[in-house]
N, C-alpha and C positions, 0 to 999 in steps of 0.2 A: 202322340204325330194329329200332328193341326193338317188336313189336307183344306188348299183351296179352291172351294167350289166350281169358281168362275177364273179358274187357271185355265190360260190359251193355250201353249205352253210345255210338255214336259221334258226335259232335257237330261237324256240316258249318256252318263259325263265315265262309264265304265266303272269300275277301273276294265284296263286291258287280264284278263286270265280270267275272269272272273264269271263266266259263262256268254259274256258279249256277243258274239257270231251263234254260239246257241239260240240266244233271245232275237236279235235281230235274223236270221230262220225263222224264230216262230211270226217277229211283226209283218215277213213279207205272205209268209202262209198261209197268216188271217187277217189279210189285208181288205177284204171283201163282214168277216165279221165285226174287226174294228170297229172295220166303217160304221155299221148298223149298230155299234157300241158308244157312236161318235166320237171316235179316233181315228183322223185320218195320220199313215205313213208314207208321205209323198217320196217320188222317188222321182229323186233332183240329181240332172246331171252328175254321170260317174265322172271322181276326179283323180281315179288311182288307175297307174296302166296295168295294174292286177284286179279282177272281177272280184268285189267287196258286198257286204248286205249290209252294210252300213250303208247310213241314206245320208251324213254329217260330217263328210270328208272337206264340203269344198267350205265348208263354216271355219274346221279348225285351218283349213289354210288359209282364210283369210284372215285369222287373227295373226295366223304363222307372216303372213305378210309383212303388217300391219306391225306387230314388233320388232321386223327388222327392216322399218322403213324405205319398206317396196309396196311399187305398186298393185292392190291384189287384182287389178283388173288383169294386168300381165304376166300373175301368178296363177289364177282363180279359171279353169272352165266357164264362162258362161256363167258369172259371178250374176250380173244383173238380170240376168234369165231366172237365176235360182234362189234372188231376193225377191223381187214381184209373184213367185211361186209364191214363194213362202210367208211373205204376207198377206198374199193372198188368202192362203191354207186360214194365217190367224183370225183373220177377219171374218171365215162361215163360222156355221154354227157350230162347227167340230173342235175337237183339243186336239195340238197336233205333235206328234212324238215324232224327236229326232234320237238318234244315236251314234253318238262316237266315242268310239271307248280313248283317242288320243286326247280328248278334250280338261278330261282329271289329271293330264301328266305337264300342258304345257306350263303351267308356272311352274314345275318343278325343270324345267328346259330351258326357261328364258324369264327375263324381267318379271317377276308376279301379280306387281299390283296393277305395273302394266297391263299384261295380259289379261287379265279378270274384268280390268278399265275398260279395254274394248272389248271386252264380248255384255257388259251390261250395259256399254252405252247402243250396243249394236240391236241389242234386242231392245231397249228402247224407243232407238228409232223404225223398228217394223213395228212396235206396239205390244209386244212381248212384257205386258207390265206385271200381269200375276206370274210366276210362271213356275213348274215345281223341276229343282235336280234333283236326281237319282242316281247315289253313286253304292256301289259295291262294293264291299273290302276285301278283303284276305289277309289272312296274315301271315303278317311280312316272311317269317321264313320259309314257310311255301309259295309264297308269292316268288321272293324272290330267283328260287330254284327255278322255277315254272319261266320267268320273265326272261330269265337267263336263255334257259333253253329253247323261247321263241325271238330272242332278238339273233342267236347261230343261226338259227335257223329262218333268219331274215338276213343273215350275211354278218354278225357278228365274228369277228376273229379274236374275242378278246378272252383268256379263262374264269372261270365263275368268279372267285378271288379278282380279282382287275375290277373285276366289271361292278364288284357290289363296291369295290372303293373307288370309284367314281364319284365325284358331287351330284352328279344330276342320278344319279341310282339310289343314295343316300333319302334327296330328295322329295323321291316317288315314292318312298316309304313313310313319310311323315306323314302318316295322312290328317291326323291333328293339324298339320299347317294348311294345308292343301283347304281342309275343309272352313278355318278359321280366318284364310285367306278370300271362301269365297265370300263367307257371314259377314264377311269387314268389306267388301266392295259392293253389294248387292242390299248387307240389314236387310231391310223386312218384305224386300218386292221379289225374294223369291223364297219357296219354302225348302227347305234341304230334308229331303230322304234321305238316311244311311241303312244301307243292308249290308247283314253278314253272309259272304260266300262260305259256306257251309252246307249242308242237304241239310243235317240236324235241329237248325236253325230256318230253315226255309218252312213258308206255311206251306200244306200239306206233302212237305221236301221233295217240294216241285218248284224250281225254278221260275218256271211262267207262270203258275198258280203264286208266288210270293210278291210277283211283278206286276202282277196286273191288279191284288188287292193292296201292294205296297200306294197305286198310284188311284184307285175308285175307280178302275174298269173290270165292270161286271163280267166275275167269272163266265163259263159258258160251256157246256158239256162238247159244246160243237166242236169249239177251235181243234184248230191240228198240230197235235205235238208233235216235234223235230224226234224220229227213232236214231237217228246214225250222230254221229261224235260229227263234229265241226271244229273245226279250222284243225287238223289230229295233231295231238302232240307225241310227239319223237319219245323212241328211248335215248337213254342216254351216249350207249355206243353212237349209237346213228347220229346223233349231235356232234360227238368227239368226232366222229370220221367226218364230219361236214366240217367243220370246224379246222381240222387239220388238213384242209381243199385248200386250206389260203381264202383268199374275198372273193366270191362270182357276184357278180350283181346279180341280187336278188329278181330281179325285172328282167330279166333277161329272157328267153328262147330254153339255153342251156339248162336253169336253175329248173322253171317254171316246168316245165315241157318234158322234162332228164330229171334230172336228182332228184327235187321235188318229189313224182309221185317214188319213183324208186325207194326214196329213203321214206315213205308210209307204206308203201310194201313191206320193206324188212321190220320195221315194228313192231308190224301189223304178226306179221312170220315169228319175231322172236320179243311179247310186250317182258317191258320190267315190270315187277310185281308193283298193286294197286299202293301200299306203302315205302314203295323205296324212297329214297333220300340222298338228297347229296352230305345234311352234318348229319352229324350223331346226334344223340338224346341232348350230353349235355354241349354239345355249339348249340343248337337251338333256344338251349334257355342264355346263354352267350348272347347268342345273337340280336336274342327280342329285346331283353336289358335295356337298350336304348331307346325302343319303341314303348313301353308300359306306361310311363306318365301318361305321357298322349293318350295313347289306346283307354285307358281310364278317362280323360276329359270326354273323348269322345262319347265313352261310354253313359257318363254322366247328365252329359247334354241332348245326347240323341233317345239312348237304349234304357232311361227310368232306370241308370246305376247296373241295369244286366253285363254280364259279359261281354265284352267286343268277340273275344275269339277265345276254344278252349285253351285250357290250361294243360293239356294232354299231352306231351313229348314225348310221346312211347315212337321211338324208332323197327321198326320192325327188319330192312335189309339196309343197310348204306353202301352204296354205287363207289362198285372196286371196276377201275375200269379194266377191258377182255382186251389187251393188244390182241390178240388175235383176231376177234373176230372183228375191231377195228379196223386192222390194218386190210382184210378180206371186204370190208363196207366202202375202205377211201378208193379199190378197188374195181370195185363195184361200180363204182361212180366215176370213176376216171374213164375202164371200159363200154359203158354206154355213153360217156362221148363222144370217144372216139372212133365206133362203132357209127352213131352218128355224124359223123366228119364224113364217112370214107362214105357214105351213100348218096349223100349230096350232089 
């Protein structure tokens, strides 16, 4: 792996569900320590109604507007202010770190070449001429289950099977195509760093240590390592109960202040076994067949031929819906919302 020592931008693009929120918490908690190590994690204007730790949402929204032929200034809050702030940071003596997990998937949702070309043009215009793009990859069968649960948490009402059938979902899991598009557009102007989202593959079995080492940030014992889980994963029964409620706006008060906290509480009280899955061993093997060739290409190009993912498909338990529990959860959500309105 080659690191450009004169890089002035580290762009952490995801994937979602690969520890991105925990990494972003690490970046914020260690802002002072990282500054002393020559790394700046700027606090740009918040772009999302829901509080977030990521600092690159303005860039993602900017690209989204361009791809849809919309005026970025009308779609992105304080765009010029954020661009100026980023440009100034890039011309300082520090390397700038931007983290936004959705950046990795923009090319899956919208025209790929246009999306990555707009990002390349933006980085060139602000003076990020030599950049490192970091992407963490998770085995597709495991990523699909985790991503579907997260999407339901964010308002999706489709079943896992229906979600997997979407073109955008399949494109999101074609990692080799994502990386190939980045490489073709950026050519030699970026260094692409591919990391495996697997505790056994992390340096020191720690994702924070792994990230820092991968982009040449000196590790320090003074770094503050997050203790609690960020962006908690809900249990399968809680996820199904939320899905059965129908579409409730993710950014609504009812969802953010009533349903989501209660969902997290219920998931903590009755957690799923660590290795529970939606797929049997044979289903996982079959699911992965579509991606094996591409995964090997990534392995050969970025990992010196080392396996990208584990070939262990052992499944300890497969989720079976507990109908009574799901019904009780749904009633709990409905009652909590009703109580809120009765007290208004």
